[in-house]
C-alpha positions as CSV (number, residue, x, y, z in Angstrom):
1,M,0.0,-16.2,-33.7
2,A,-0.9,-12.9,-32.0
3,R,1.4,-10.8,-30.0
4,V,-0.1,-9.6,-26.7
5,E,1.3,-7.1,-24.3
6,M,1.6,-8.1,-20.7
7,T,1.3,-4.9,-18.6
8,M,2.3,-4.0,-15.0
9,P,-0.9,-4.9,-13.0
10,K,-2.5,-2.6,-10.4
11,M,-1.9,-4.5,-7.1
12,G,-3.7,-2.2,-4.7
13,E,-5.8,1.0,-4.5
14,S,-2.9,3.4,-3.9
15,I,-0.1,1.5,-5.7
16,M,1.0,3.3,-8.8
17,E,4.3,1.5,-9.7
18,G,6.2,-1.6,-9.0
19,T,9.8,-2.9,-9.1
20,V,10.6,-6.0,-11.1
21,L,12.4,-8.3,-8.7
22,K,12.9,-11.5,-10.7
23,W,11.7,-13.0,-14.0
24,L,10.5,-16.6,-13.4
25,K,10.3,-17.3,-17.1
26,Q,12.8,-16.5,-19.9
27,V,12.3,-15.6,-23.5
28,G,11.1,-18.7,-25.5
29,D,9.5,-20.4,-22.4
30,A,6.0,-21.6,-22.7
31,I,3.6,-20.2,-20.1
32,E,0.1,-21.3,-19.1
33,Q,-2.7,-18.9,-18.2
34,D,-2.5,-17.9,-14.5
35,E,1.0,-19.2,-14.3
36,S,3.5,-16.9,-12.4
37,V,5.8,-15.1,-14.8
38,L,7.7,-12.7,-12.6
39,E,8.0,-11.3,-9.1
40,V,7.1,-7.7,-8.5
41,A,7.8,-5.5,-5.4
42,T,5.6,-2.6,-4.4
43,D,5.8,-0.2,-1.5
44,K,3.4,-2.6,0.3
45,V,4.3,-6.2,-0.5
46,D,6.2,-8.5,-2.8
47,T,4.1,-10.7,-5.0
48,E,4.1,-12.9,-8.2
49,V,2.4,-11.7,-11.4
50,P,0.5,-14.4,-13.3
51,A,0.1,-14.6,-17.1
52,I,-3.4,-13.6,-18.4
53,H,-2.9,-15.6,-21.6
54,A,-1.3,-18.9,-22.4
55,G,1.5,-18.8,-25.0
56,V,5.2,-18.2,-25.4
57,L,7.1,-15.4,-23.8
58,A,8.4,-13.7,-26.9
59,E,10.1,-10.6,-25.4
60,I,11.0,-9.1,-22.0
61,L,10.6,-5.3,-22.1
62,V,11.7,-4.5,-18.5
63,Q,14.8,-5.8,-16.8
64,E,15.1,-6.9,-13.1
65,G,15.5,-3.9,-10.8
66,Q,13.6,-1.5,-13.0
67,V,10.7,0.5,-11.6
68,V,7.6,0.4,-13.9
69,A,4.4,2.4,-13.8
70,V,1.1,0.6,-13.4
71,G,-0.3,-0.2,-16.9
72,A,3.1,0.0,-18.7
73,P,4.1,-2.9,-20.9
74,I,6.5,-5.4,-19.3
75,A,6.6,-8.3,-21.8
76,I,5.2,-9.6,-25.1
77,V,3.5,-13.0,-25.2
78,E,2.8,-14.8,-28.4
79,T,-0.5,-16.6,-28.3
80,D,-3.3,-17.9,-30.5
81,A,-5.4,-15.1,-32.0
82,A,-8.6,-16.9,-30.9
83,S,-7.6,-17.0,-27.3
84,A,-6.2,-13.5,-27.3
85,G,-9.7,-12.0,-27.6
86,T,-9.3,-8.4,-28.7
87,A,-5.7,-8.9,-29.7
88,A,-6.4,-9.5,-33.4
89,P,-8.7,-6.5,-33.9
90,A,-6.2,-4.2,-32.1
91,A,-3.3,-5.6,-34.2
92,A,-5.3,-4.9,-37.3
93,A,-6.0,-1.4,-36.2
94,A,-2.4,-0.8,-35.6
95,Q,-1.4,-2.2,-39.0
96,S,-4.1,0.0,-40.7
97,T,-2.6,3.1,-38.9
98,T,0.9,2.4,-40.1
99,S,-0.4,1.9,-43.7
100,S,-2.3,5.2,-43.6
101,N,0.8,7.0,-42.6
102,G,2.7,5.7,-45.6
103,K,4.8,3.3,-43.6
104,A,5.4,-0.3,-44.4
105,P,2.9,-2.4,-42.5
106,D,4.3,-4.3,-39.5
107,Q,3.0,-6.8,-37.0
108,G,0.8,-5.0,-34.5
109,V,1.1,-5.5,-30.7
110,A,-2.3,-5.6,-29.0
111,E,-2.5,-4.0,-25.5
112,V,-4.4,-6.2,-23.1
113,P,-4.4,-4.6,-19.7
114,Y,-4.2,-6.7,-16.6
115,L,-7.4,-5.1,-15.2
116,P,-10.2,-4.2,-17.7
117,E,-10.2,-0.5,-18.3
118,T,-11.8,1.5,-21.1
119,Q,-9.5,3.1,-23.7
120,P,-11.5,6.1,-25.0
121,A,-10.5,8.4,-27.8
122,A,-7.9,11.1,-27.2
123,A,-8.8,14.5,-25.9
124,S,-6.7,17.4,-27.1
125,G,-4.4,19.0,-24.6
126,A,-4.5,16.1,-22.1
127,V,-1.2,15.4,-20.4
128,H,-0.2,11.9,-19.3
129,Q,0.8,11.8,-15.7
130,P,1.5,8.2,-14.8
131,G,2.1,7.4,-11.1
132,R,0.5,10.7,-9.9
133,F,-0.9,10.8,-6.3
134,L,-4.6,10.2,-6.1
135,S,-6.4,10.7,-2.8
136,P,-8.7,8.0,-1.4
137,L,-11.7,10.3,-1.9
138,V,-10.9,10.8,-5.6
139,L,-10.4,7.1,-6.1
140,S,-13.7,6.3,-4.4
141,I,-15.6,8.8,-6.6
142,A,-13.8,7.3,-9.7
143,R,-14.9,3.8,-8.8
144,E,-18.5,4.9,-8.2
145,E,-18.7,6.8,-11.4
146,G,-16.9,4.3,-13.6
147,V,-13.9,6.5,-14.4
148,S,-10.9,4.4,-15.5
149,M,-7.4,4.7,-13.9
150,T,-6.1,5.6,-17.4
151,D,-8.4,8.7,-17.6
152,L,-7.4,9.7,-14.1
153,E,-3.8,9.8,-15.2
154,Y,-4.8,12.4,-17.9
155,L,-7.3,14.4,-15.9
156,P,-6.0,18.0,-15.3
157,G,-5.8,18.8,-11.6
158,T,-6.3,22.2,-10.0
159,G,-4.8,21.3,-6.6
160,K,-1.3,21.8,-5.4
161,E,1.3,20.5,-7.9
162,G,-1.4,19.5,-10.3
163,R,-3.2,17.3,-7.8
164,V,-6.7,16.1,-8.7
165,T,-9.2,17.4,-6.2
166,K,-12.8,16.4,-5.5
167,K,-14.1,19.3,-7.5
168,D,-12.0,18.3,-10.5
169,I,-13.3,14.8,-10.8
170,L,-16.9,15.8,-10.0
171,D,-16.7,18.5,-12.8
172,Y,-15.3,15.8,-15.1
173,V,-18.2,13.5,-14.3
174,A,-20.8,16.4,-14.7
175,N,-19.4,17.2,-18.1
176,G,-20.2,13.7,-19.3
177,K,-16.8,12.0,-18.7
178,K,-15.4,13.0,-22.1
179,P,-12.5,10.7,-23.1
180,L,-9.1,11.9,-22.0
181,A,-6.8,8.9,-22.7
182,P,-5.5,8.3,-26.3
183,Q,-7.0,5.5,-28.3
184,A,-4.8,2.4,-28.8
185,G,-2.7,3.0,-31.8
186,A,-3.2,6.8,-31.9
187,A,-0.2,9.1,-31.8
188,Q,0.7,10.4,-28.4
189,P,1.4,14.1,-28.0
190,Q,4.8,13.3,-26.4
191,A,5.8,11.4,-29.6
192,A,5.2,14.4,-31.9
193,A,8.7,16.0,-31.4
194,P,10.7,12.8,-31.9
195,A,8.6,11.9,-35.0
196,A,9.4,15.3,-36.5
197,A,13.1,15.1,-35.7
198,A,13.4,11.6,-37.2
199,P,10.6,11.0,-39.8
200,T,12.2,7.8,-41.0
201,T,11.6,6.1,-37.6
202,P,9.2,3.1,-38.1
203,A,5.8,3.4,-36.4
204,P,6.4,0.4,-34.1
205,Q,9.6,2.0,-32.8
206,A,7.7,5.3,-32.2
207,A,5.1,3.4,-30.2
208,E,7.8,1.8,-28.2
209,N,9.2,5.2,-27.3
210,Q,5.8,6.2,-26.1
211,V,5.8,3.7,-23.3
212,P,5.7,5.8,-20.1
213,K,8.8,5.6,-18.1
214,S,8.8,5.7,-14.4
215,P,10.7,8.7,-13.0
216,S,13.9,7.5,-11.5
217,P,15.1,9.3,-8.3
218,Q,18.7,8.1,-8.8
219,V,21.3,10.8,-9.2
220,P,23.7,10.2,-12.2
221,V,26.9,8.5,-11.0
222,A,29.0,11.4,-12.3
223,S,27.2,13.9,-10.0
224,K,26.8,11.6,-6.9
225,P,29.6,12.4,-4.4
226,A,31.5,9.3,-3.3
227,P,31.0,8.6,0.4
228,S,34.2,9.0,2.4
229,V,34.8,5.8,4.4
230,S,37.9,5.1,6.6
231,G,39.3,1.8,7.6
232,G,37.2,1.9,10.8
233,Q,33.9,2.2,9.0
234,E,31.7,0.0,6.9
235,L,29.5,1.3,4.0
236,I,26.2,-0.5,3.8
237,E,23.6,0.3,1.1
238,M,20.0,0.4,2.3
239,D,17.8,-2.4,0.9
240,R,14.7,-1.6,-1.0
241,M,12.3,-1.9,2.0
242,R,14.6,0.3,4.2
243,K,14.6,3.0,1.5
244,M,10.8,3.0,1.3
245,I,10.5,3.1,5.1
246,A,12.8,6.0,5.3
247,Q,10.9,7.9,2.7
248,R,7.5,7.1,4.3
249,M,8.7,8.3,7.7
250,V,10.1,11.6,6.3
251,D,6.9,12.2,4.4
252,S,4.7,11.5,7.5
253,K,6.7,14.0,9.7
254,R,6.4,16.6,6.9
255,I,2.7,16.1,6.4
256,S,1.4,15.7,10.0
257,P,2.3,17.8,13.0
258,H,2.8,15.1,15.5
259,V,1.7,15.3,19.2
260,T,2.0,12.5,21.7
261,S,0.0,11.8,24.9
262,F,1.0,9.2,27.5
263,V,-1.1,7.1,29.9
264,E,-0.1,4.4,32.3
265,A,-2.4,1.5,32.7
266,D,-2.7,-1.2,35.4
267,V,-2.9,-4.5,33.4
268,T,-2.6,-6.9,36.3
269,E,-5.9,-8.6,35.5
270,I,-4.8,-9.1,31.9
271,V,-1.4,-10.6,32.9
272,N,-3.0,-13.0,35.4
273,W,-5.7,-14.0,32.8
274,R,-3.1,-14.8,30.1
275,N,-0.9,-16.7,32.5
276,K,-4.0,-18.8,33.4
277,H,-5.0,-19.6,29.8
278,K,-1.8,-19.6,27.6
279,D,-0.8,-23.2,28.1
280,A,-4.3,-24.6,27.4
281,Y,-4.6,-22.3,24.4
282,K,-1.2,-23.4,23.0
283,K,-2.2,-27.0,23.4
284,R,-5.6,-26.5,21.8
285,E,-4.8,-24.1,18.9
286,G,-1.1,-24.9,18.4
287,E,-0.4,-21.1,18.7
288,N,0.8,-18.6,21.3
289,L,-1.7,-16.5,23.2
290,T,-0.2,-13.0,23.2
291,F,-1.3,-9.7,24.6
292,T,-1.8,-8.1,21.2
293,P,-5.4,-9.3,20.6
294,I,-6.4,-7.8,23.9
295,F,-4.8,-4.5,23.0
296,I,-6.5,-4.5,19.6
297,H,-9.9,-5.3,21.2
298,A,-9.5,-2.3,23.5
299,V,-8.5,0.0,20.7
300,A,-11.5,-1.1,18.5
301,R,-13.9,-0.4,21.4
302,A,-12.3,3.0,22.0
303,I,-12.6,3.9,18.3
304,Q,-16.3,3.2,18.5
305,D,-16.5,5.7,21.3
306,F,-14.4,8.3,19.5
307,P,-15.0,7.8,15.8
308,N,-13.2,11.1,14.9
309,I,-9.9,9.3,15.5
310,N,-10.8,6.9,12.6
311,V,-10.3,9.4,9.8
312,S,-8.0,10.7,7.1
313,V,-7.3,14.1,5.6
314,D,-7.8,15.0,2.0
315,G,-7.0,18.7,1.5
316,D,-9.7,20.7,3.4
317,Y,-11.8,17.6,3.9
318,I,-11.9,15.0,6.7
319,I,-12.8,11.5,5.6
320,K,-14.5,9.5,8.4
321,K,-14.1,5.8,8.0
322,R,-17.0,3.4,8.8
323,D,-14.8,0.3,8.9
324,I,-12.3,-0.2,11.8
325,N,-9.2,-1.7,10.2
326,I,-6.3,-1.9,12.6
327,G,-2.8,-2.3,11.4
328,V,-0.3,-4.1,13.6
329,A,3.5,-3.4,13.2
330,V,5.4,-6.7,12.7
331,A,9.2,-6.9,13.0
332,L,10.8,-8.9,10.2
333,P,13.9,-11.1,10.4
334,S,15.7,-8.4,8.3
335,G,15.1,-5.9,11.1
336,N,12.6,-3.9,9.0
337,L,9.0,-3.4,10.0
338,I,5.8,-4.2,8.0
339,V,2.2,-3.4,9.0
340,P,-0.5,-5.9,8.0
341,V,-4.1,-4.9,8.6
342,I,-6.9,-6.7,10.6
343,H,-10.0,-5.6,8.7
344,N,-13.2,-5.0,10.7
345,A,-11.4,-5.7,13.9
346,D,-14.4,-4.6,15.9
347,Q,-16.4,-7.5,14.6
348,L,-14.0,-10.2,16.0
349,N,-13.8,-11.7,19.4
350,L,-10.6,-12.4,21.3
351,N,-10.2,-15.8,19.8
352,G,-10.8,-14.5,16.2
353,L,-8.3,-11.6,16.8
354,S,-5.7,-14.0,18.2
355,K,-6.0,-16.3,15.1
356,R,-5.8,-13.3,12.8
357,V,-2.8,-11.7,14.5
358,N,-0.8,-15.0,14.5
359,D,-1.7,-15.7,10.8
360,L,-0.6,-12.2,9.7
361,A,2.6,-12.2,11.8
362,N,3.6,-15.7,10.5
363,R,3.0,-14.8,6.9
364,A,4.7,-11.5,7.2
365,R,7.9,-13.1,8.5
366,A,7.7,-15.7,5.7
367,N,7.2,-13.0,3.1
368,K,3.8,-14.5,2.1
369,L,1.5,-11.5,2.7
370,K,-0.9,-10.5,-0.1
371,P,-1.5,-6.9,-1.2
372,E,-4.9,-6.9,0.4
373,D,-3.3,-7.8,3.8
374,L,-1.6,-4.4,3.8
375,E,-4.4,-2.2,2.5
376,G,-7.2,-0.2,4.1
377,G,-5.7,0.4,7.5
378,T,-7.5,3.2,9.5
379,Y,-5.5,3.0,12.8
380,T,-2.2,1.4,13.8
381,L,-0.9,-0.4,16.9
382,S,2.8,-0.8,17.6
383,N,4.1,-3.0,20.4
384,V,7.4,-1.4,21.4
385,G,7.3,-3.4,24.6
386,S,8.3,-6.5,22.6
387,F,11.8,-4.8,22.3
388,G,11.9,-4.1,26.1
389,N,11.0,-0.4,25.7
390,V,8.7,1.1,28.2
391,M,7.3,3.8,25.9
392,G,7.9,5.4,22.5
393,T,6.8,8.2,20.2
394,P,5.6,6.4,17.0
395,I,5.3,8.0,13.6
396,I,1.8,8.0,12.0
397,M,1.1,5.7,9.0
398,Q,-0.2,8.0,6.3
399,P,-3.0,8.8,5.5
400,Q,-4.1,7.8,9.0
401,V,-4.1,10.4,11.8
402,A,-3.1,8.4,14.8
403,I,-1.0,5.5,16.1
404,L,-0.7,3.8,19.5
405,A,2.5,2.3,21.0
406,V,2.2,-0.1,23.9
407,G,5.3,-0.5,26.1
408,A,6.7,-3.3,28.2
409,I,4.7,-4.5,31.1
410,K,6.6,-3.9,34.4
411,K,5.9,-4.8,38.0
412,K,5.6,-1.8,40.3
413,P,4.6,-1.1,43.9
414,A,1.2,0.6,43.9
415,V,-1.5,2.0,46.2
416,I,-4.5,-0.3,46.1
417,E,-7.8,1.1,47.2
418,T,-10.0,-1.3,49.1
419,P,-13.2,-1.0,51.2
420,Q,-11.0,-1.6,54.3
421,G,-8.6,1.2,53.3
422,D,-5.5,1.7,51.1
423,L,-2.9,-1.0,50.8
424,I,0.5,-1.2,49.1
425,G,0.8,-4.1,46.6
426,I,2.7,-5.3,43.5
427,R,0.9,-4.6,40.2
428,H,1.7,-4.8,36.5
429,F,1.8,-1.5,34.7
430,M,2.2,-0.5,31.1
431,F,2.6,2.9,29.3
432,L,0.5,3.7,26.3
433,S,2.0,6.4,23.9
434,H,-0.6,7.9,21.5
435,S,0.8,10.0,18.6
436,Y,-1.8,11.9,16.6
437,D,-2.1,14.4,13.7
438,H,-2.7,17.9,15.3
439,R,-4.3,19.2,12.1
440,V,-7.5,17.3,12.9
441,V,-6.9,15.7,16.4
442,D,-6.6,18.1,19.3
443,G,-5.2,17.3,22.7
444,S,-8.6,16.7,24.2
445,L,-9.6,14.0,21.6
446,G,-6.1,12.5,21.5
447,G,-5.8,12.4,25.3
448,Q,-9.3,11.1,25.9
449,F,-8.9,8.3,23.3
450,V,-5.8,6.9,24.9
451,R,-7.3,7.2,28.3
452,R,-10.3,5.2,27.1
453,V,-8.1,2.5,25.8
454,A,-6.4,2.3,29.2
455,D,-9.8,2.2,30.9
456,Y,-10.9,-0.8,28.8
457,L,-7.6,-2.6,29.6
458,E,-7.9,-1.9,33.3
459,Q,-11.6,-3.1,33.3
460,F,-10.7,-6.4,31.6
461,D,-13.0,-9.2,32.8
462,P,-10.9,-12.0,34.3
463,N,-13.7,-14.5,33.5
464,T,-13.5,-13.9,29.7
465,A,-13.5,-17.1,27.8
466,I,-11.3,-17.9,24.9
């Protein structure tokens, strides 16, 4: 039997850690390949992690509720050496290492990463920085040049707070991508001090101590002041998602100087069109026909007219996105919000957008979204009108640079221009609130964009088929 490490998988481009929610298997349980072993939560979605080898769950290394860096060991699986692939050679290498150090040989544990990444020899002076922030530009270059995520965690950065810049990774590639990560079984620099202090510690124990631990933001209980609560108050701890939302909102306001422009649009034609088609659509498709697909369609067209709104910022660089991926804020039964993404929204017609919106909303409320459903957004739409609000000042979803909120549709008296003269009539109006990052979006671009969205809504063709 070979002992194979099961590691925390990378469940998205920007996800660097996950929280173990629940173990679906216990020690001693038999597991099949691709069978779900545990549930993991990230800052984007909750998902199940499958086994990459069939065998027996021999050891659980991470308890429920713990935060674990991507690539860190979470369990040990005992499996046949033949099916473990590289497990046996790696175990032999580990055993050879312990013997050369004068220690009693022990059973090696082979590391089998969830996603294949090269494990090159160690480079002197490299410092392991698991969970560090990596910009989309750096990640894109890494993928194109074949730089592993492990090496990125060791790559020295010259940016603010040690951040890896475009120049850093391009220099690393130009220098031949010399190995930065330590070879499996080799001694880690961090383990040198403990080894010197306790020379009798067996090699496997030292290796266990080298497992990178995710930094915990929790304050020790002794130093955390107890909240003062009187009989007329109730103390409620934030759930995991609320904590993440709170942190994201604070970060966004700190990163982006927010400016908001407002436009009022006459959406009478849209209201009349929907009232005409919603019953037939419900009967035909078994789903509701909402206003959201129409809003998304108008936003996608406006982005095509103003592509500089479809960007992100990386240091002194502006990254213009070719794909138009529009996120839609969805309210969950818990009261929290989640933002699934409609990829390539400009390539879908109204019926396609309606099907996609309904599918994402239903799966979001049932907690069945996949990581890819929440990735790659380049612009976000929030319908505050669904809560009866006429307007709002939404906070930008980083690293995007703009977000649009649409308010409740209200009937108002309005002046209607006709060839025979001006008339007073009842029309349906809606406010659009456009928040944008003033670092790269000035008032002219931000204002023109939201005005163009309103123009497309007002010019909606009442003969549109769906």
